[in-house]
DOSELUM-772924 format. One record per residue (C-alpha): x, y, z; residue in one letter. Coordinates in Angstrom, 1 decimal. Layout:
X Y Z A
...
This chain:
0.0 0.0 0.0 X
1.3 3.5 -1.0 X
0.6 6.3 1.5 X
-0.3 9.6 -0.1 X
-0.6 12.8 1.9 X
-3.3 15.2 0.6 X
-2.1 18.5 1.9 X
-4.5 21.5 2.0 X
-7.4 19.3 1.0 X
-10.6 19.0 3.0 X
-13.6 16.7 3.1 X
-15.5 18.8 5.7 X
-15.1 22.3 4.5 X
-18.2 24.5 4.2 X
-16.6 25.7 1.0 X
-17.9 22.9 -1.3 X
-15.3 23.9 -3.9 X
-12.5 22.6 -1.6 X
-14.5 19.4 -1.0 X
-15.0 19.0 -4.8 X
-11.2 19.3 -5.3 X
-10.5 16.7 -2.6 X
-13.0 14.1 -3.7 X
-11.9 14.5 -7.4 X
-8.2 14.2 -6.5 X
-8.8 11.1 -4.5 X
-10.6 9.6 -7.5 X
-7.7 10.5 -9.9 X
-5.0 9.2 -7.6 X
-6.9 6.0 -6.8 X
-7.4 5.3 -10.5 X
-3.7 5.9 -11.2 X
-2.7 3.5 -8.4 X
-5.1 0.8 -9.5 X
-3.6 1.0 -13.0 X
-0.3 -0.2 -11.6 X
-2.0 -2.8 -9.3 X
-1.6 -0.8 -6.1 X
-3.8 0.5 -3.3 X
-3.5 3.8 -1.5 X
-3.8 5.0 2.1 X
-4.9 8.7 1.9 X
-4.0 11.0 4.7 X
-6.1 14.2 4.3 X
-4.3 17.1 5.9 X
-6.2 20.3 5.9 X
-8.4 22.6 8.0 X
-11.2 20.2 8.5 X
-11.4 17.8 11.5 X
-14.4 15.6 10.7 X
-14.0 12.1 9.3 X
-14.5 11.3 5.7 X
-18.1 10.8 4.4 X
-19.2 7.2 5.0 X
-20.1 6.7 1.3 X
-16.6 7.7 0.3 X
-15.0 5.5 3.0 X
-17.1 2.5 1.8 X
-16.1 3.1 -1.8 X
-12.4 3.3 -1.0 X
-12.5 0.3 1.3 X
-14.3 -1.8 -1.3 X
-11.2 -1.3 -3.5 X
-8.8 -2.1 -0.8 X
-7.9 1.6 -0.1 X
-7.9 3.5 3.2 X
-8.4 7.1 4.3 X
-7.6 9.1 7.4 X
-8.4 12.8 8.1 X
-6.0 14.9 10.2 X
-6.0 18.6 10.9 X
-2.9 20.3 9.4 X
-1.4 21.9 12.5 X
1.9 22.6 10.9 X
3.5 24.2 14.0 X
3.1 21.0 16.0 X
5.2 17.9 15.9 X
2.2 15.8 14.9 X
2.2 17.4 11.4 X
5.7 16.2 10.8 X
4.9 12.7 12.1 X
2.1 12.5 9.5 X
4.3 13.7 6.7 X
7.0 11.1 7.6 X
4.4 8.4 7.0 X
3.8 9.5 3.5 X
5.5 8.2 0.3 X
4.2 11.1 -1.7 X
2.6 14.4 -0.8 X
0.1 16.2 -3.1 X
-0.7 19.8 -2.2 X
-3.7 21.5 -3.8 X
-3.6 24.7 -1.7 X
-7.4 24.7 -1.4 X
-7.4 25.6 -5.1 X
-6.2 29.2 -4.9 X
-4.6 29.8 -1.6 X
-1.0 29.8 -2.7 X
-1.1 33.6 -3.2 X
-1.0 36.6 -1.0 X
-4.3 38.1 -2.1 X
-5.8 36.8 1.2 X
-3.1 38.3 3.3 X
0.6 37.5 4.1 X
-0.2 35.5 7.2 X
-2.2 32.9 5.2 X
0.4 32.8 2.5 X
3.2 32.3 5.0 X
1.4 29.4 6.6 X
1.0 27.6 3.2 X
4.6 28.4 2.3 X
5.9 27.0 5.5 X
4.0 23.7 5.2 X
5.5 23.1 1.8 X
9.0 23.7 3.1 X
8.4 21.2 5.9 X
7.4 18.5 3.4 X
10.5 19.1 1.3 X
12.8 19.3 4.4 X
11.6 15.8 5.4 X
12.7 14.5 2.0 X
9.2 13.7 0.7 X
8.4 14.4 -3.0 X
5.9 17.2 -3.3 X
3.5 17.7 -6.2 X
1.5 20.9 -6.4 X
-1.8 19.6 -7.8 X
-3.6 21.8 -10.5 X
-4.3 25.1 -8.8 X
-4.1 28.9 -9.3 X
-0.5 30.0 -8.7 X
-0.2 33.6 -7.3 X
-0.4 36.4 -7.6 X
2.4 37.3 -5.1 X
2.1 41.0 -5.0 X
4.5 41.6 -2.2 X
8.3 41.4 -2.9 X
8.8 39.1 0.1 X
6.0 36.9 -1.0 X
7.5 36.5 -4.4 X
10.9 35.6 -3.0 X
9.5 33.0 -0.7 X
7.2 31.5 -3.3 X
10.0 31.1 -5.8 X
12.2 29.5 -3.1 X
9.7 26.8 -2.2 X
8.5 26.1 -5.7 X
12.0 25.3 -6.8 X
12.0 22.5 -4.2 X
8.8 20.9 -5.5 X
8.8 17.7 -7.6 X
6.2 19.0 -10.1 X
4.0 22.1 -10.1 X
0.7 22.0 -12.0 X
-0.9 25.3 -13.0 X
-4.6 24.8 -13.7 X
-4.8 27.6 -16.3 X
-2.7 29.4 -18.9 X
-2.6 32.6 -16.9 X
-0.9 30.8 -13.9 X
1.5 29.2 -16.4 X
2.4 32.6 -17.7 X
2.8 33.9 -14.2 X
5.2 31.1 -13.4 X
7.3 31.9 -16.4 X
7.4 35.6 -15.3 X
8.9 34.3 -12.0 X
11.4 32.2 -14.0 X
9.9 29.0 -12.6 X
9.8 26.7 -15.6 X
11.8 23.5 -15.2 X
9.3 21.6 -13.0 X
6.1 23.1 -14.3 X
3.2 21.6 -16.2 X
-0.3 22.8 -17.1 X
-3.5 20.9 -16.5 X
-7.0 22.0 -15.4 X
-9.0 22.0 -12.2 X
-9.5 18.4 -11.0 X
-13.1 19.2 -10.0 X
-14.2 18.8 -13.6 X
-14.1 15.1 -12.8 X
-16.3 15.2 -9.7 X
-19.0 12.5 -10.0 X
-22.6 13.4 -9.4 X
-26.2 12.2 -9.8 X
-28.4 14.7 -11.7 X
-31.4 15.9 -9.6 X
-34.8 15.5 -11.1 X
-37.1 18.4 -10.3 X
-40.9 18.5 -10.5 X
-41.9 19.0 -14.2 X
-42.7 22.6 -15.1 X
-42.9 24.3 -18.4 X
-40.3 26.8 -17.4 X
-36.6 27.3 -17.9 X
-34.7 26.7 -14.6 X
-32.1 29.4 -14.0 X
-29.6 29.1 -11.1 X
-27.7 32.0 -9.4 X
-24.9 31.5 -7.0 X
-24.5 34.6 -4.9 X
-21.1 34.9 -3.1 X
-21.5 36.1 0.4 X
-17.8 37.1 0.4 X
-18.4 39.6 -2.4 X
-21.9 40.6 -1.1 X
-20.2 41.6 2.2 X
-17.3 43.5 0.6 X
-14.7 40.8 1.3 X
-13.1 40.1 4.7 X
-12.5 43.8 5.2 X
-16.0 44.9 4.3 X
-14.6 47.6 2.1 X
-14.7 46.1 -1.4 X
-11.5 44.1 -0.7 X
-11.5 42.6 -4.2 X
-11.8 46.0 -5.9 X
-14.9 45.2 -7.9 X
-16.0 47.8 -10.4 X
-19.7 47.1 -9.6 X
-21.8 47.4 -6.5 X
-22.2 43.7 -6.2 X
-25.4 43.6 -4.0 X
-27.1 46.0 -6.3 X
-26.1 44.1 -9.4 X
-27.3 40.8 -7.9 X
-30.7 42.3 -7.2 X
-30.9 43.6 -10.7 X
-30.1 40.1 -12.1 X
-32.8 38.7 -9.8 X
-35.4 41.2 -10.9 X
-34.7 40.6 -14.6 X
-35.2 36.9 -14.3 X
-38.2 37.1 -12.0 X
-39.9 39.5 -14.5 X
-39.7 36.7 -17.1 X
-42.8 34.4 -16.6 X
-41.0 31.6 -18.5 X
-38.2 31.4 -15.8 X
-38.1 29.5 -12.6 X
-35.3 31.1 -10.5 X
-33.1 29.2 -8.0 X
-30.6 30.5 -5.6 X
-27.7 28.0 -5.1 X
-25.3 28.6 -2.2 X
-21.9 26.9 -2.6 X
-20.1 28.0 0.5 X
-22.0 27.1 3.7 X
-20.3 28.2 6.9 X
-22.8 29.5 9.5 X
-19.8 30.1 11.8 X
-18.4 32.7 9.4 X
-21.2 35.0 8.3 X
-19.0 37.0 5.9 X
-18.5 33.9 3.8 X
-21.8 32.1 4.2 X
-23.6 32.0 0.9 X
-26.6 30.3 2.4 X
-27.3 33.2 4.8 X
-27.3 35.7 1.9 X
-29.4 33.4 -0.3 X
-31.9 33.0 2.5 X
-32.1 36.8 3.0 X
-32.7 37.3 -0.7 X
-35.3 34.5 -0.8 X
-37.2 36.3 1.9 X
-36.8 39.6 -0.1 X
-38.1 37.9 -3.3 X
-40.7 35.3 -2.4 X
-40.9 33.9 -6.0 X
-37.4 32.4 -5.7 X
-36.5 28.8 -5.0 X
-33.8 28.3 -2.4 X
-31.6 25.3 -2.7 X
-30.9 23.4 0.5 X
-27.8 23.4 2.7 X
-25.7 20.9 0.7 X
-23.7 18.5 2.8 X
-21.4 17.3 0.0 X
-20.1 18.9 -3.3 X
-21.4 16.0 -5.4 X
-25.0 16.7 -4.1 X
-24.6 20.4 -5.0 X
-23.4 19.5 -8.5 X
-26.3 17.1 -8.9 X
-28.7 20.0 -8.1 X
-26.9 22.4 -10.5 X
-27.0 19.7 -13.2 X
-30.8 19.8 -13.1 X
-30.8 23.5 -14.1 X
-30.9 24.9 -17.6 X
-28.7 28.0 -17.2 X
-26.4 29.2 -14.4 X
-24.7 32.4 -13.2 X
-22.1 32.0 -10.5 X
-19.6 34.0 -8.5 X
-18.1 31.1 -6.7 X
-15.8 29.5 -9.2 X
-16.4 25.9 -8.3 X
-20.2 26.4 -8.6 X
-19.4 27.4 -12.2 X
-17.1 24.4 -12.6 X
-20.0 22.2 -11.4 X
-22.3 23.6 -13.9 X
-19.8 23.4 -16.8 X
-18.8 19.8 -16.1 X
-22.5 18.9 -15.9 X
-23.2 20.4 -19.3 X
-25.1 23.4 -18.1 X
-24.4 26.7 -19.9 X
-22.9 29.1 -17.4 X
-21.8 32.7 -17.0 X
-19.1 33.0 -14.4 X
-18.9 36.3 -12.5 X
-15.2 36.7 -11.9 X
-13.5 38.6 -9.1 X
-10.0 37.3 -9.8 X
-7.9 36.1 -12.8 X
-8.5 32.5 -11.8 X
-11.9 32.5 -13.6 X
-10.7 33.8 -17.0 X
-7.6 31.7 -16.8 X
-9.5 28.5 -16.0 X
-12.3 28.8 -18.5 X
-10.2 30.5 -21.1 X
-7.8 27.6 -21.0 X
-10.5 25.3 -22.4 X
-11.8 27.9 -25.0 X
-14.8 29.2 -23.0 X
-14.7 33.0 -23.2 X
-18.0 33.9 -21.4 X
-16.7 35.0 -18.0 X
-17.6 38.4 -16.7 X
-14.8 40.5 -15.2 X
-16.4 42.2 -12.2 X
-13.1 44.1 -11.6 X
-13.2 46.0 -14.9 X
-16.7 45.8 -16.3 X
-19.6 47.9 -15.1 X
-23.1 47.1 -14.1 X
-24.6 47.7 -17.6 X
-22.0 45.4 -19.2 X
-22.7 42.7 -16.6 X
-26.5 42.8 -17.2 X
-26.0 42.7 -21.0 X
-23.6 39.8 -20.9 X
-25.9 37.7 -18.7 X
-28.9 38.5 -20.9 X
-26.9 37.6 -24.1 X
-25.7 34.4 -22.5 X
-29.3 33.4 -21.5 X
-30.6 34.2 -25.0 X
-27.8 32.1 -26.6 X
-27.7 29.3 -24.0 X
-28.0 26.6 -26.6 X
-24.9 27.8 -28.3 X
-23.1 28.1 -25.0 X
-24.1 24.5 -24.2 X
-22.3 23.3 -27.4 X
-19.2 25.3 -26.3 X
-19.4 23.6 -22.9 X
-19.3 20.2 -24.5 X
-16.2 21.1 -26.6 X
-14.6 22.5 -23.5 X
-15.1 19.4 -21.5 X
-13.2 17.4 -24.1 X
-10.2 19.7 -23.6 X
-10.5 19.5 -19.8 X
-10.4 15.7 -20.0 X
-7.3 15.8 -22.1 X
-5.6 18.2 -19.8 X
-6.4 16.1 -16.7 X
-4.9 13.1 -18.5 X
-1.5 14.9 -18.3 X
-1.9 15.3 -14.5 X
-3.0 11.7 -14.1 X
0.0 10.4 -16.0 X
2.5 12.3 -13.8 X
0.7 11.1 -10.6 X
1.0 7.5 -11.9 X
4.8 7.9 -12.5 X
5.3 9.2 -9.0 X
3.3 6.4 -7.5 X
5.5 3.9 -9.4 X
8.6 5.7 -8.1 X
7.3 5.5 -4.5 X
6.7 1.8 -5.0 X
10.3 1.3 -6.2 X
11.6 3.4 -3.3 X
9.7 1.3 -0.8 X
11.0 -1.9 -2.3 X
14.7 -0.8 -2.2 X
């Protein structure tokens, strides 16, 4: 059995995007191991403390695999003990946390964890993720230092690849795509109605002005006002059934809790359908899969829609959106940092009007996504083989 540490993954995060990355990465690594006749013990090291979902545990155990969940308390000796048990460590940085846009303290924590892994002599793969930006000079220096120690770095989009080249980090870099494109799901069946089901994901983080409450992400729109205009437009159309779909559900952190904002808006607009508090990312994806059109500000809600074949208009607050979807030829993201309210309303209206054409582009994009993930899977397989040989030596 090969032991793989999954650093900065989580199976209990209220951010369903992080859960989607984790479940998808487990599936990819498991498949790569089974291809060489091996089983895997996964050690999930992240912010969550709850055990893995029983359905996932059962699925893994049925194939001879095992899974443990540990909190990544990197300043304690227990973290090093867990890393020492690993033959390979795969770090996904919660998708976009290897950057300093969320503050230097958070960046430093992630940087330090990577150095600990490398210092213990364990091969470290950075799974497909957004790399940077590192706006501070110190952040850039530290990021370059630790990335040179990694076995392989996978950018999940062409903008991150270009950014790596600008930092002169090239020798150990590859480009793939977000692993959540592979997240399995079961499409939800709704009650039959002669209406078009439209879903909107409202980001509580943007609605509340970021962690600072003062337009932290420097949007060019008044996000709450824009959201209400989008809602009013769709509610005014008698052929539309409108759904609010939260994708980050963290009651303990009101500034981030999409469900609290969605619930507030549902009370404000009684004609809206409110999706439930999803317990797992695959359930959220199944719900989104049952919709006909989707607008989202949480990137992984948009990935869920896209990979389920639903035409989607992402509302971007960082370059990770355009980079990710642009890498697979889908150029329908709205840039809320540069485009104004009128442009946002027009682009959503145009997207809805042309949703059948968007659906065709989604299908083409998924073929590219699958090809890109094949590159990542191949490298994972080679590293699992290397770990096997090392164990036998």
